[in-house]
Structure formats: structure tokens, C-alpha cells
KOLNUMI-114484 format. One record per residue (C-alpha): residue number from 1; residue in three letters; x, y, z. Coordinates in Angstrom, 2 decimals. Layout:
BEGIN
@i = NUM; aa = ala; east = X; north = Y; up = Z
...
***
This chain:
BEGIN
@i = 1; aa = met; east = 15.37; north = 26.71; up = 18.57
@i = 2; aa = asn; east = 11.74; north = 27.67; up = 19.09
@i = 3; aa = ala; east = 11.00; north = 31.20; up = 20.29
@i = 4; aa = met; east = 10.34; north = 31.66; up = 23.98
@i = 5; aa = arg; east = 6.84; north = 32.59; up = 25.05
@i = 6; aa = thr; east = 4.88; north = 32.55; up = 28.27
@i = 7; aa = arg; east = 2.83; north = 29.36; up = 28.45
@i = 8; aa = lys; east = 1.83; north = 26.50; up = 30.75
@i = 9; aa = ile; east = 4.46; north = 23.81; up = 31.27
@i = 10; aa = val; east = 5.18; north = 20.96; up = 33.68
@i = 11; aa = lys; east = 7.19; north = 21.66; up = 36.82
@i = 12; aa = ile; east = 8.74; north = 18.79; up = 38.80
@i = 13; aa = asp; east = 9.65; north = 19.30; up = 42.46
@i = 14; aa = glu; east = 12.82; north = 17.21; up = 42.94
@i = 15; aa = glu; east = 12.48; north = 17.38; up = 46.72
@i = 16; aa = lys; east = 9.15; north = 15.54; up = 46.56
@i = 17; aa = cys; east = 9.97; north = 13.20; up = 43.65
@i = 18; aa = asp; east = 11.12; north = 9.71; up = 44.65
@i = 19; aa = gly; east = 11.76; north = 8.49; up = 41.11
@i = 20; aa = cys; east = 8.93; north = 5.93; up = 41.03
@i = 21; aa = gly; east = 8.34; north = 6.65; up = 37.32
@i = 22; aa = val; east = 4.57; north = 6.21; up = 37.31
@i = 23; aa = cys; east = 4.24; north = 9.60; up = 35.58
@i = 24; aa = met; east = 6.12; north = 8.40; up = 32.49
@i = 25; aa = pro; east = 3.46; north = 6.23; up = 30.80
@i = 26; aa = ser; east = 0.85; north = 9.00; up = 31.04
@i = 27; aa = cys; east = 3.05; north = 11.39; up = 29.05
@i = 28; aa = ala; east = 2.23; north = 10.53; up = 25.44
@i = 29; aa = glu; east = 5.01; north = 12.81; up = 24.23
@i = 30; aa = gly; east = 7.71; north = 10.98; up = 26.20
@i = 31; aa = ala; east = 8.78; north = 14.28; up = 27.73
@i = 32; aa = ile; east = 9.50; north = 12.83; up = 31.19
@i = 33; aa = arg; east = 12.20; north = 10.37; up = 32.11
@i = 34; aa = val; east = 13.66; north = 9.20; up = 35.41
@i = 35; aa = ile; east = 17.31; north = 10.29; up = 35.48
@i = 36; aa = asp; east = 19.57; north = 9.85; up = 38.51
@i = 37; aa = gly; east = 16.59; north = 8.79; up = 40.60
@i = 38; aa = lys; east = 14.41; north = 11.80; up = 39.77
@i = 39; aa = ala; east = 11.74; north = 12.44; up = 37.15
@i = 40; aa = arg; east = 12.94; north = 15.16; up = 34.80
@i = 41; aa = leu; east = 11.53; north = 17.09; up = 31.84
@i = 42; aa = leu; east = 13.75; north = 16.17; up = 28.90
@i = 43; aa = ala; east = 13.00; north = 19.29; up = 26.85
@i = 44; aa = glu; east = 10.55; north = 22.17; up = 27.06
@i = 45; aa = asn; east = 9.39; north = 21.78; up = 23.46
@i = 46; aa = leu; east = 8.28; north = 18.19; up = 24.19
@i = 47; aa = cys; east = 5.80; north = 19.24; up = 26.91
@i = 48; aa = asp; east = 2.34; north = 20.35; up = 25.78
@i = 49; aa = gly; east = 1.46; north = 21.66; up = 29.23
@i = 50; aa = leu; east = -1.83; north = 19.75; up = 29.44
@i = 51; aa = gly; east = -0.77; north = 17.99; up = 32.62
@i = 52; aa = asn; east = -1.86; north = 14.40; up = 31.94
@i = 53; aa = cys; east = 0.95; north = 13.33; up = 34.27
@i = 54; aa = leu; east = -0.28; north = 15.32; up = 37.28
@i = 55; aa = gly; east = -2.78; north = 12.83; up = 38.62
@i = 56; aa = glu; east = -0.35; north = 9.93; up = 38.34
@i = 57; aa = cys; east = 2.23; north = 11.27; up = 40.83
@i = 58; aa = pro; east = 1.70; north = 9.72; up = 44.29
@i = 59; aa = arg; east = 3.96; north = 12.34; up = 45.88
@i = 60; aa = gly; east = 2.35; north = 15.42; up = 44.38
@i = 61; aa = ala; east = 5.69; north = 16.39; up = 42.85
@i = 62; aa = ile; east = 4.29; north = 17.48; up = 39.48
@i = 63; aa = thr; east = 2.45; north = 20.74; up = 38.93
@i = 64; aa = ile; east = 1.75; north = 23.09; up = 36.04
@i = 65; aa = glu; east = 3.33; north = 26.52; up = 36.07
@i = 66; aa = glu; east = 3.10; north = 29.42; up = 33.66
@i = 67; aa = arg; east = 6.45; north = 30.84; up = 32.61
@i = 68; aa = pro; east = 8.56; north = 31.72; up = 29.54
@i = 69; aa = ala; east = 9.38; north = 28.46; up = 27.75
@i = 70; aa = glu; east = 10.02; north = 27.06; up = 24.31
@i = 71; aa = ala; east = 6.83; north = 26.51; up = 22.32
@i = 72; aa = phe; east = 5.44; north = 22.99; up = 22.12
@i = 73; aa = asp; east = 6.74; north = 21.36; up = 18.92
@i = 74; aa = glu; east = 4.76; north = 18.40; up = 17.54
@i = 75; aa = ala; east = 7.43; north = 17.66; up = 14.94
@i = 76; aa = ala; east = 10.06; north = 17.46; up = 17.67
@i = 77; aa = val; east = 7.81; north = 15.10; up = 19.63
@i = 78; aa = glu; east = 7.40; north = 12.79; up = 16.62
@i = 79; aa = met; east = 11.17; north = 12.70; up = 16.08
@i = 80; aa = his; east = 11.79; north = 12.08; up = 19.79
@i = 81; aa = ile; east = 9.31; north = 9.19; up = 19.99
@i = 82; aa = ala; east = 10.64; north = 7.63; up = 16.81
@i = 83; aa = ala; east = 14.19; north = 7.82; up = 18.14
@i = 84; aa = glu; east = 13.19; north = 6.29; up = 21.48
@i = 85; aa = gln; east = 11.32; north = 3.43; up = 19.86
@i = 86; aa = ala; east = 14.28; north = 2.72; up = 17.61
@i = 87; aa = val; east = 16.66; north = 2.19; up = 20.53
@i = 88; aa = asp; east = 18.07; north = -1.30; up = 20.31
@i = 89; aa = val; east = 17.50; north = -3.07; up = 23.60
@i = 90; aa = asp; east = 20.72; north = -5.09; up = 23.37
@i = 91; aa = ser; east = 22.84; north = -1.97; up = 23.02
@i = 92; aa = ala; east = 20.98; north = -0.39; up = 25.92
@i = 93; aa = ile; east = 21.95; north = -3.27; up = 28.16
@i = 94; aa = gly; east = 25.52; north = -1.93; up = 28.28
@i = 95; aa = ala; east = 29.07; north = -3.17; up = 28.19
@i = 96; aa = glu; east = 28.84; north = -5.21; up = 31.40
@i = 97; aa = gly; east = 26.04; north = -7.36; up = 30.02
@i = 98; aa = his; east = 23.16; north = -6.24; up = 32.20
@i = 99; aa = gly; east = 20.37; north = -3.72; up = 32.01
@i = 100; aa = cys; east = 21.18; north = -1.77; up = 35.17
@i = 101; aa = gly; east = 20.76; north = 1.91; up = 34.45
@i = 102; aa = ala; east = 19.74; north = 1.31; up = 30.83
@i = 103; aa = pro; east = 17.71; north = 4.27; up = 29.51
@i = 104; aa = gln; east = 13.97; north = 3.85; up = 29.66
@i = 105; aa = ala; east = 12.03; north = 4.51; up = 26.49
@i = 106; aa = gly; east = 10.11; north = 7.70; up = 27.26
@i = 107; aa = gly; east = 7.93; north = 7.22; up = 24.18
@i = 108; aa = phe; east = 6.94; north = 3.67; up = 25.11
@i = 109; aa = gly; east = 3.17; north = 3.46; up = 25.28
@i = 110; aa = gly; east = 2.97; north = 1.67; up = 28.63
@i = 111; aa = cys; east = 4.83; north = 1.25; up = 31.88
@i = 112; aa = pro; east = 8.63; north = 1.20; up = 31.29
@i = 113; aa = gly; east = 8.74; north = -2.00; up = 33.32
@i = 114; aa = met; east = 6.54; north = -3.74; up = 30.72
@i = 115; aa = arg; east = 8.89; north = -3.11; up = 27.79
@i = 116; aa = ser; east = 9.77; north = -6.42; up = 26.18
@i = 117; aa = arg; east = 13.37; north = -7.56; up = 26.68
@i = 118; aa = gln; east = 14.87; north = -10.85; up = 25.56
@i = 119; aa = leu; east = 17.48; north = -12.11; up = 27.99
@i = 120; aa = ser; east = 20.19; north = -14.75; up = 27.74
@i = 121; aa = pro; east = 20.00; north = -17.03; up = 30.79
@i = 122; aa = ala; east = 23.40; north = -18.08; up = 32.14
@i = 123; aa = arg; east = 24.29; north = -21.71; up = 31.56
@i = 124; aa = thr; east = 25.95; north = -23.78; up = 34.24
@i = 125; aa = ser; east = 27.09; north = -27.36; up = 34.62
@i = 126; aa = ala; east = 26.96; north = -27.16; up = 38.41
@i = 127; aa = gly; east = 23.48; north = -28.63; up = 38.69
@i = 128; aa = val; east = 23.05; north = -32.35; up = 39.15
@i = 129; aa = pro; east = 20.17; north = -33.91; up = 37.13
@i = 130; aa = gly; east = 17.36; north = -35.01; up = 39.41
@i = 131; aa = lys; east = 18.73; north = -33.15; up = 42.43
@i = 132; aa = ala; east = 17.06; north = -29.85; up = 43.30
@i = 133; aa = ser; east = 18.86; north = -26.96; up = 44.97
@i = 134; aa = pro; east = 17.70; north = -26.59; up = 48.59
@i = 135; aa = ser; east = 15.12; north = -23.94; up = 49.37
@i = 136; aa = arg; east = 16.11; north = -21.21; up = 51.83
@i = 137; aa = leu; east = 12.53; north = -20.20; up = 52.52
@i = 138; aa = gly; east = 12.06; north = -20.10; up = 56.26
@i = 139; aa = gln; east = 8.32; north = -19.51; up = 56.56
@i = 140; aa = trp; east = 4.96; north = -19.61; up = 54.80
@i = 141; aa = pro; east = 2.97; north = -17.68; up = 53.71
@i = 142; aa = val; east = 5.13; north = -15.01; up = 52.13
@i = 143; aa = gln; east = 2.59; north = -12.60; up = 50.58
@i = 144; aa = leu; east = 2.50; north = -9.39; up = 52.61
@i = 145; aa = ser; east = -1.28; north = -9.45; up = 52.80
@i = 146; aa = leu; east = -1.18; north = -12.97; up = 54.30
@i = 147; aa = val; east = 1.76; north = -13.04; up = 56.72
@i = 148; aa = pro; east = 0.92; north = -12.79; up = 60.43
@i = 149; aa = thr; east = 1.71; north = -9.43; up = 62.03
@i = 150; aa = ser; east = 3.31; north = -10.95; up = 65.10
@i = 151; aa = gly; east = 5.04; north = -14.15; up = 66.11
@i = 152; aa = ala; east = 8.37; north = -15.91; up = 66.22
@i = 153; aa = ile; east = 9.23; north = -15.22; up = 62.57
@i = 154; aa = trp; east = 9.70; north = -11.52; up = 63.40
@i = 155; aa = gln; east = 11.69; north = -11.77; up = 66.62
@i = 156; aa = asp; east = 15.32; north = -10.66; up = 66.17
@i = 157; aa = ala; east = 14.62; north = -11.16; up = 62.48
@i = 158; aa = asp; east = 16.41; north = -9.93; up = 59.42
@i = 159; aa = val; east = 13.48; north = -9.28; up = 57.09
@i = 160; aa = leu; east = 13.63; north = -9.40; up = 53.29
@i = 161; aa = ile; east = 10.87; north = -7.39; up = 51.59
@i = 162; aa = ala; east = 10.99; north = -8.26; up = 47.90
@i = 163; aa = ala; east = 9.01; north = -7.11; up = 44.90
@i = 164; aa = asp; east = 7.32; north = -10.10; up = 43.28
@i = 165; aa = cys; east = 9.53; north = -10.24; up = 40.19
@i = 166; aa = val; east = 12.87; north = -10.29; up = 42.01
@i = 167; aa = gly; east = 12.73; north = -14.00; up = 42.84
@i = 168; aa = phe; east = 12.10; north = -14.85; up = 39.19
@i = 169; aa = ala; east = 14.83; north = -12.59; up = 37.82
@i = 170; aa = met; east = 17.61; north = -13.72; up = 40.18
@i = 171; aa = gly; east = 18.82; north = -17.25; up = 39.58
@i = 172; aa = asp; east = 20.60; north = -17.26; up = 42.95
@i = 173; aa = phe; east = 17.84; north = -15.48; up = 44.88
@i = 174; aa = his; east = 17.62; north = -18.15; up = 47.59
@i = 175; aa = glu; east = 21.34; north = -18.28; up = 48.31
@i = 176; aa = arg; east = 22.21; north = -14.63; up = 47.79
@i = 177; aa = leu; east = 19.27; north = -12.77; up = 49.31
@i = 178; aa = leu; east = 16.87; north = -15.11; up = 51.09
@i = 179; aa = ala; east = 19.06; north = -17.34; up = 53.28
@i = 180; aa = gly; east = 18.53; north = -16.59; up = 56.97
@i = 181; aa = lys; east = 15.77; north = -14.01; up = 56.44
@i = 182; aa = thr; east = 12.04; north = -13.76; up = 56.98
@i = 183; aa = leu; east = 10.51; north = -13.12; up = 53.56
@i = 184; aa = val; east = 7.54; north = -11.02; up = 52.48
@i = 185; aa = ile; east = 6.69; north = -10.26; up = 48.87
@i = 186; aa = ala; east = 4.44; north = -7.65; up = 47.29
@i = 187; aa = cys; east = 3.85; north = -5.90; up = 43.97
@i = 188; aa = pro; east = 4.06; north = -2.09; up = 44.21
@i = 189; aa = lys; east = 2.55; north = -1.58; up = 40.75
@i = 190; aa = phe; east = -0.64; north = -3.66; up = 40.65
@i = 191; aa = asp; east = -1.50; north = -3.91; up = 44.35
@i = 192; aa = asp; east = -3.17; north = -1.30; up = 46.53
@i = 193; aa = val; east = -0.13; north = -0.33; up = 48.60
@i = 194; aa = gln; east = -1.83; north = 1.61; up = 51.41
@i = 195; aa = pro; east = -2.91; north = -1.59; up = 53.23
@i = 196; aa = tyr; east = 0.71; north = -2.72; up = 52.88
@i = 197; aa = val; east = 1.92; north = 0.42; up = 54.65
@i = 198; aa = ala; east = -0.52; north = -0.21; up = 57.48
@i = 199; aa = arg; east = 0.42; north = -3.90; up = 57.76
@i = 200; aa = leu; east = 4.17; north = -3.26; up = 57.78
@i = 201; aa = thr; east = 3.69; north = -0.46; up = 60.31
@i = 202; aa = glu; east = 2.04; north = -2.97; up = 62.64
@i = 203; aa = ile; east = 4.76; north = -5.55; up = 62.06
@i = 204; aa = phe; east = 7.56; north = -3.08; up = 62.80
@i = 205; aa = ala; east = 5.81; north = -1.61; up = 65.84
@i = 206; aa = arg; east = 4.88; north = -4.93; up = 67.49
@i = 207; aa = asn; east = 8.00; north = -7.01; up = 66.90
@i = 208; aa = ala; east = 11.75; north = -7.03; up = 67.50
@i = 209; aa = val; east = 12.70; north = -6.75; up = 63.84
@i = 210; aa = arg; east = 16.47; north = -6.36; up = 63.60
@i = 211; aa = ser; east = 17.02; north = -5.27; up = 60.00
@i = 212; aa = val; east = 15.20; north = -4.83; up = 56.70
@i = 213; aa = thr; east = 16.45; north = -5.56; up = 53.21
@i = 214; aa = ile; east = 14.37; north = -4.21; up = 50.33
@i = 215; aa = ala; east = 14.85; north = -5.91; up = 46.96
@i = 216; aa = his; east = 13.20; north = -4.42; up = 43.89
@i = 217; aa = met; east = 13.60; north = -4.40; up = 40.14
@i = 218; aa = glu; east = 15.37; north = -1.61; up = 38.26
@i = 219; aa = val; east = 12.17; north = -0.53; up = 36.44
@i = 220; aa = pro; east = 10.83; north = 2.77; up = 37.84
@i = 221; aa = cys; east = 7.41; north = 1.53; up = 38.95
@i = 222; aa = cys; east = 9.07; north = -1.04; up = 41.22
@i = 223; aa = asn; east = 10.58; north = 1.72; up = 43.39
@i = 224; aa = gly; east = 7.18; north = 1.98; up = 45.05
@i = 225; aa = ile; east = 8.11; north = -0.87; up = 47.39
@i = 226; aa = val; east = 10.87; north = 1.31; up = 48.84
@i = 227; aa = arg; east = 8.39; north = 4.08; up = 49.55
@i = 228; aa = val; east = 6.01; north = 1.63; up = 51.25
@i = 229; aa = val; east = 8.72; north = 0.39; up = 53.61
@i = 230; aa = arg; east = 10.01; north = 3.89; up = 54.40
@i = 231; aa = glu; east = 6.52; north = 5.14; up = 55.22
@i = 232; aa = ala; east = 5.85; north = 2.14; up = 57.44
@i = 233; aa = leu; east = 9.11; north = 2.56; up = 59.34
@i = 234; aa = ala; east = 8.38; north = 6.25; up = 59.91
@i = 235; aa = ala; east = 4.83; north = 5.53; up = 61.07
@i = 236; aa = ser; east = 6.00; north = 2.81; up = 63.46
@i = 237; aa = gly; east = 8.69; north = 5.01; up = 64.99
@i = 238; aa = arg; east = 11.33; north = 2.33; up = 64.38
@i = 239; aa = ile; east = 14.18; north = 4.58; up = 63.31
@i = 240; aa = asp; east = 16.56; north = 2.05; up = 64.86
@i = 241; aa = ile; east = 16.01; north = -0.55; up = 62.13
@i = 242; aa = gly; east = 18.79; north = -0.61; up = 59.55
@i = 243; aa = val; east = 17.67; north = -0.69; up = 55.91
@i = 244; aa = thr; east = 19.51; north = -2.10; up = 52.90
@i = 245; aa = asp; east = 18.10; north = -1.20; up = 49.48
@i = 246; aa = ile; east = 18.99; north = -3.57; up = 46.63
@i = 247; aa = thr; east = 18.18; north = -2.83; up = 42.98
@i = 248; aa = val; east = 18.06; north = -5.85; up = 40.66
@i = 249; aa = gly; east = 18.39; north = -5.69; up = 36.87
@i = 250; aa = val; east = 15.97; north = -7.47; up = 34.57
@i = 251; aa = asp; east = 18.69; north = -10.04; up = 33.86
@i = 252; aa = gly; east = 19.07; north = -10.83; up = 37.57
@i = 253; aa = ala; east = 22.26; north = -8.88; up = 38.20
@i = 254; aa = ile; east = 22.43; north = -6.59; up = 41.23
@i = 255; aa = cys; east = 22.66; north = -3.01; up = 40.00
@i = 256; aa = asp; east = 23.02; north = -1.09; up = 43.22
@i = 257; aa = ile; east = 23.15; north = -1.60; up = 47.00
@i = 258; aa = ser; east = 22.67; north = 1.22; up = 49.49
@i = 259; aa = thr; east = 22.53; north = 0.99; up = 53.28
@i = 260; aa = asn; east = 21.47; north = 3.39; up = 56.02
***
């Protein structure tokens, strides 16, 4: 073990961290990983203390502190990155055949959600050639920046707010999640989310929305859609609206459902 010495090192405030994971790609050493819904420093000797991850945190949960810590170890970093890159994706998917909770590659050079994964689509004989499954879409448009902020679609409505990729990952999206709901979609990674917060705040404040279901992918950057909805609900004062949070794996399986 490296000798302890006083130096600068990353500090993560778990109270502020919402596990969005946007700090991970900026850490070239792969020293940060989202574990149990929180960003965590994997090892002191992997952190160089330069703070490249600071500006990426939308919650201000990452700071630099000066304290006794293991010395930064470049050799350990090289071994860590090599080990992460060597992880076989198929084995990471897990015994139940889906990627829910699979470890993210901290040494991956981009967003964890962009890591290439080859999936095996389920085969079924239920479909009838030439006969399409019925759509459960109840309104148009569906993009959050385009939907009206008032009107019949919101009255006594159960609203589904889905990250863009969910509908492509889930083969039964229409039947399982969409049926009977007003749909809005958005991308929490590539879009400017602050206008989304403002738009949802207006929708919640002006209409008799009954419930909200949030559907997002398991990749850390997709958790941003949850933060957008929570901020909008708080700003609108609609603490009476029930929220269901659904996490979807990259193979389309539902990983987790929580309700409050």
C-alpha cells in the first residue's frame, strides 16, 4: 500500500449526489463509479486530485479537499483501466440475462451509456405477418419541447415521461408502459434540460395531472430525467402527484420500480 501523505483529493457529498454519472467520463483514471445510486471514489490511489470531474457535476456534489490520503499511483491506474476494459460485456449482463445493475466501465473513454453492447432480441411466433400491433399512443406531438402546456390531454391524466431510448429498448413499451397514459419524451443527456424543468413546472401547475411515471434507461446519464421531473414538481408545488420511477435495462427488461 502506498504511504499516506497530505494531498489534494476528490470529495463526494453523498447528500447532494443523485447518481447521474456525468462525472464518470471526465475522470480519465476511472476513479469514480456510480454504486448503489451514488458516485463513489473507488480508491484513493486512483485519484490525481486535479478535479477534472468538478465542473461536470450538476449538483455541486464534488469538491477537492486536502487531507491525508494514499499517493496517486499511475501504475495502479493503468492496471485498473486495463482490467475495466477487459470486462466481458456478456458476463456483466448477469445470470438473469439482462444488464440491470451491470458494472459500468470506469475506464471507458466516453459516457457509460455509449458503451457498445450486443443484445439478443427475443424471438416470438405471436406476431401475424402483415398485421401490425396496435399503437397505444394517445396524443401527438410527444416531444416535451412541443407538447402543449394545457388542454384535455393533461386533465385527470396519468402522464408517462420517458427518456428517448426507452421506447426503442422495450419491445412491449406500448402495452406495458404507454397504454392509457399521456406521453412526453426527452433526452436528459443531449438536450438542454432547464427549459424542460420550466415547461413541466407549467404543465403540473396548470393542469389536473393525476400521476407521473418516469421511465429511463439504466445508464447513469439517463437519471437526469428523474431530476428534471422532481425539480418541476417541487417548483409547481404539486406534492400531491404520485410518482413511479421505472429503470429499464439496455435489453428492455425492467430493472427496478419505485413509487412514492
